N, C-alpha and C positions, 0 to 999 in steps of 0.2 A: 393663724392667730395674729393679733396686732404685733407689729415689730417691737413695740415696747415690752410686750409680755415675752416675746421670744428672747429679747436681751436679758430680761430677768432670769429666765430659765437657764440661759448660758452661764450667767453669773453664778447662779446657785450651784450648777453642775460642776463648776470649777473648784468650788469649796469642798475639800476632801471629806469634811464631816458630813456635809449635806449629801454628797455623792453616794455615801454609804447607805443612807436611808431611802435614796431615790431608786435603788435597784428594784426592778419589777413594778414600779409605780408609774402610771401614765403621766408623762411629763407635762403634757399640754394642760393638765388639770391641777397640778400639785399646789400652786399658789392658792387657788380658790378652795382646794380641799383643806389645806392647813388652816387657813384663816376663817373659812366659813363654818361656823358652828351651828348645830341643829338648835337652833334657837327656837281686823282687817275689816264698812257698814255690815249690817246684818243680812244683806241680800245673799241668796243662794246662787250657785253657778256664776260666780262673779270673779273676773280676773283683771278687768280694765276699767279705769276711771278717767274722766276728762276733767281738767282743771281750767276754769274759765272765770270771766268777770274780774273783779278786783283790780281793774285798770289794765287788763291784758288785751292786746290787739288781736291775738290769735290764741287758741287753746293749746295746752300741753297735755300729756297723758302720763298716767302711772299704770305700769303692768306689774301685777303680783307674781313673783317667782317663788320657787322652792329650791333650797340648796342641793337637793338630790333628785331633781327631775331634769331630764336632758331636753335638748332642742327638738327631739322627736315629738314631744308633746304638742309642738306647734302645728304638726300635721293636722291636728283636729281643731286648731284655732287659727287657721290661715287668714281669716278676716282681720286679724291684728295688724297685718302689714299695710292695710289701708290707712290706719292711723299712724303707724310707724313712719310711713312715707311722707306724712304731713309735717314731720318735725325735721330739725336740722342737727340736733345734738342728742346723744344718749348719755344719761347719767346712771352709772351703776352704783352698787353698794359702796365701793371704794375706788380711789384713783389708781388705776393700773400703771400709771407712769410715775408713781411715787417710789423712785429708787431708794430714797433714804429710808423708806418703810421696811426695806429688806433687813436692815439692822434691827429694827423693832421686832420683826418676826423671829429672828434668831434669838434675840434676848428673851422673848416670851415662850418660844417653842421648846428650847432646850433646858435641861436640868442645870442648875447652878453648879459651878465648879467641875464641869465635865463629868459629873457622876453618872453612873449607870442605874437603870431601874433595879438591877440586882441588889443595889444598896438598900432599896426600900421594900424588897419582896423576899419571902422565904424561898428557898431553892425549889421546893415543891410547886409553889404558886407560879414562879417564873417558868418552870418547865411546862406547866399546864397551859399558861397563856401563850408560850412559844408554839406549842403543838396546835393550839386553837387557831392562832393566826395563820400558821402554815397551811392548815386544812381548810380554813374558811375565807382567807383573805389573800393568799398567794405570797405572803412575806412572813418573816419570822419576827418575834419580839427581839431576838438577838440583834437583828439588822437595824432596828429603830430604838434600841435600848437607851440612847442618849436624849430621846424625846420625853416630854412630860406626858403622863398617862392620858390627859385630855386629847392630846394631838395624835396619840396612837389610836384612840377611839375614832378620831375623825378619819384617819386612813381606813379604818375598818368600815366605818359607815359608807365611805365612797365605794369600797369594793362590794359591800352588801347591796348598795343601790344598783351596781352594775349587774347583779344577778337577776334583776327585774328585766323581763324581755323588752319592755319599752325603753329601757335605759342602756341597752348594750351598745348602741351607737349614739353618736352626737356628743356635744359638749354641754355641760350643765348650764342652765338658762342664763344666769347673770353673765357668765363668761362669754357665752355664745352671742348675746346681744351686743356686747362690746366688739367682738370679733366681726360680726356682721355689719355693724355701724362703720367700722374701718374699711370693710370691703366695699361699702356703698358710698364712701367718701364723706361720711358724717364725722363730725368731731365727737370726742369721747371724754367724759370726765367722771368724777365721783362725788357722792354725797359727803364722804369722809376720806381722810388719809388712811393709810394702812395702820398708822399708830392709833388714830382715833377709833378705828374699827376694832382693833384688838383691845383697847381700853375697856370697851363695853362687853366684848365677847370672851375675854380671858377668864378662866376659872380661878377664882381667888381662894378656893379651899386648899388645904395642905396637900402635899404630894401623897401622903399616906391615904387621905380621903379620896383622892383621885384614883389611886390604885385599887381601893375597895370598890369604887364605882365601876372601874374597868373590869375587874374580876366578876362583879355581879352581873354585868351585861353578858359576859362570856358564859357564866355558869347557868344563867337563865336565858339562853340565846333564843330558844324557841318562842318564848313569850315576848322577848324584845323584837324579834323579826316581825311578829304579828303586829305590834304597836307601830313599828317603823313603817310597815306596808299600809296600815290603816291611816296613818297621818298623810302619807303620800296620796292615798286614795281620796282623803278629804280635800286635799288641795286640788287634785285633778278634776273632781266633781264640782269645784268652785265653792265649797263650804269653808271659805277662808276664816269665817268667824270662829270656827272650831279650833283654829290654830292660834288665835290671837293671844298675846301676852299682856300682862298688866303689872306694871311696877312704876315707882317714881323714877327709877333710873331710865326706864324706857321713855317716859314722858319728857324728861330732860333731853334725852338723845333726840327724840323726835322734834323738839323745839329747835335744836340746832340744825337738824337736817331740813326742817321747814324754812329756816333762814337762808340756807344755801339754795333751796328750790326757788324761793321768792326772788332772790337775786338773779338766778339763772333764767327763769322763765320770763323775766321782764326784759332781758337782753335778746333772747331767741326762743324758739319753740323747742321743747324738750320731750324726750320719751324716757321716762324714769322707770328703771327696773329695780325692784326692792323686795325683800323677804316678806311673804304674805303675813307672817306672824307678827310683824310690826305695824301693820296698816290699820286694822279696825279696832273697835272698842274705844272706851273713853280716853285712853292714853294713846290711841293710834294716830298715825301720821295724817290720815284723812281728816280727822277731827281737828288736829292742830292747824292744818291748812285752811279749814273752814273758819277757824277763829281768827285768821289773819285776813279775812275778808274775801277769800276766793270761794267760788261755787264748785263743789266736787260732785260730779254726776257719774253714776254707774253706766257703762257702755256695754250693750249686749253684743257678744261676739258670735257670729255665725261661722260655720266651717268654710 
């Protein structure tokens, strides 16, 4: 992994409160797990787009990722490296070198006043959730009880994703591309700082409502796992339109991301990796880039 990420993990591991929740969790993924929440043109089987014109000397590319699909997926999309190699910089969802963002993560991930989830849950519900996570995720609620429920769920989602055969190995895509870029000597950056990323992805509902959502996922786990698997299948088959989100907040976020992209691709060629759910539709990033005068063209990928 990039040295910058390694340094982040070392820093977090030395924090006693964070060390407690990291037991049994894959350290090489933890930053991306905690901050990446399960959050694209109408073409089917689409994962890559070319950004050209608009005054650019050379094109840049956008690759749609999914937060719970690993780099093994690229075995069926090896043609992507032909375009990756034409660029000099990788832009991920967030800036992995943003060490100040670690403070933001801690401020957002943990309950206020060092409270435990036991404070917000009945003894019966806590025991149920503790047993559920022990049996289905390999860690207990007790070990992560200082986290907000939304982040407990994120840890569960990561473990659930790892039960899929195609995800058992490899690093999740956005993190993998940043690692691979560093291995190939490319520069790495982000569309947002960690603080900006969390501002948009943080659950603003009350802790009680987050607890209710967490318990609902656990109590209806079979149905949730089916939905979880279906969404991943939609991504893998290239039906990214089915994953697209629509909100004014997303539109404003994409305008800010497009401004960053505009600035970066005028300086150098970029390979941009971003959650498929934010790409298509009237509020999607692709439309926003087109409104800035760029031509955004779907690129067919062969194995």
